[in-house]
C-alpha positions in Angstrom: 0.2 -0.1 -0.5 1.1 3.4 -1.1 0.5 6.0 2.5 0.4 9.3 0.4 0.9 11.9 3.4 0.2 15.8 3.5 1.0 18.1 6.4 0.3 21.7 6.7 1.8 25.2 7.6 -1.0 25.0 10.6 -0.2 21.5 11.4 -2.6 19.8 9.8 -1.9 16.5 8.6 -4.2 13.8 6.4 -2.4 10.6 4.9 -4.0 8.7 2.0 -3.4 4.7 1.5 -3.7 4.0 -1.6 -3.9 0.3 -2.0 -2.3 -1.4 -5.4 -5.3 -3.1 -6.4 -6.5 0.6 -7.0 -3.1 1.3 -8.6 -3.9 -1.7 -10.6 -7.1 -1.3 -11.8 -7.3 2.3 -12.6 -3.7 1.6 -14.6 -6.1 -1.0 -16.5 -8.6 1.7 -17.3 -6.4 4.6 -18.5 -4.4 2.1 -20.8 -7.9 0.5 -22.4 -8.2 0.3 -25.9 -11.3 2.5 -25.6 -10.0 5.3 -24.1 -6.7 5.1 -26.4 -8.7 5.1 -29.0 -11.5 8.4 -28.1 -8.0 10.3 -27.0 -6.9 10.4 -29.9 -9.6 10.9 -32.2 -10.5 13.9 -29.9 -7.2 15.3 -30.2 -7.0 14.6 -33.7 -10.0 17.0 -34.2 -8.6 19.8 -32.6 -5.0 19.6 -33.6 -3.6 21.0 -36.4 -1.6 18.1 -37.3 -3.1 14.6 -36.9 -1.1 12.5 -34.5 0.2 9.2 -35.7 -2.8 6.5 -34.8 -0.6 4.6 -32.1 1.8 6.6 -29.7 2.3 4.4 -27.1 1.1 0.8 -27.2 -1.3 0.5 -24.4 -1.2 -3.5 -23.8 2.9 -3.3 -24.1 2.0 0.0 -21.6 -0.2 -1.7 -19.4 2.3 -4.8 -18.9 5.1 -2.5 -17.8 3.0 -0.2 -15.4 1.7 -3.9 -13.8 5.7 -5.6 -13.8 6.2 -2.3 -12.1 4.2 -2.3 -9.2 5.1 -6.3 -8.6 9.0 -4.4 -8.4 7.3 -1.8 -5.9 5.4 -4.2 -3.5 9.0 -5.7 -2.7 10.4 -2.5 -2.0 8.3 -1.9 1.4 9.7 1.3 3.0 10.8 3.2 0.3 10.6 6.6 0.2 9.2 8.0 -2.6 8.8 11.5 -2.8 9.6 13.6 0.3 8.8 17.6 -0.3 8.7 21.1 2.0 6.9 23.8 0.5 8.2 27.6 0.9 4.9 27.9 2.0 6.0 24.8 4.8 3.7 22.3 3.2 4.8 19.0 3.9 4.3 16.2 1.4 5.7 12.5 2.2 4.8 9.3 -0.5 5.9 5.8 0.8 5.3 2.4 -0.4 
């Protein structure tokens, strides 16, 4: 599970747990053939030059994301993001 922690300058703290199953389902949805076809059609409708039919292969990209999630599961405790903004807001993303 990925944990996103946000702490504001007023010491308010929010922790958002993101389960791996939600990430896997979201990546499958975003990389579906129908959605990619829709995005390419809308982009070609409003673009000056039409885009190639397949910018990225959704099937290959989906497989690579699933492999990445498998690897990430093996590294629990790893801190991916540790950012402090000028206004005192802190953001941490941990596995």
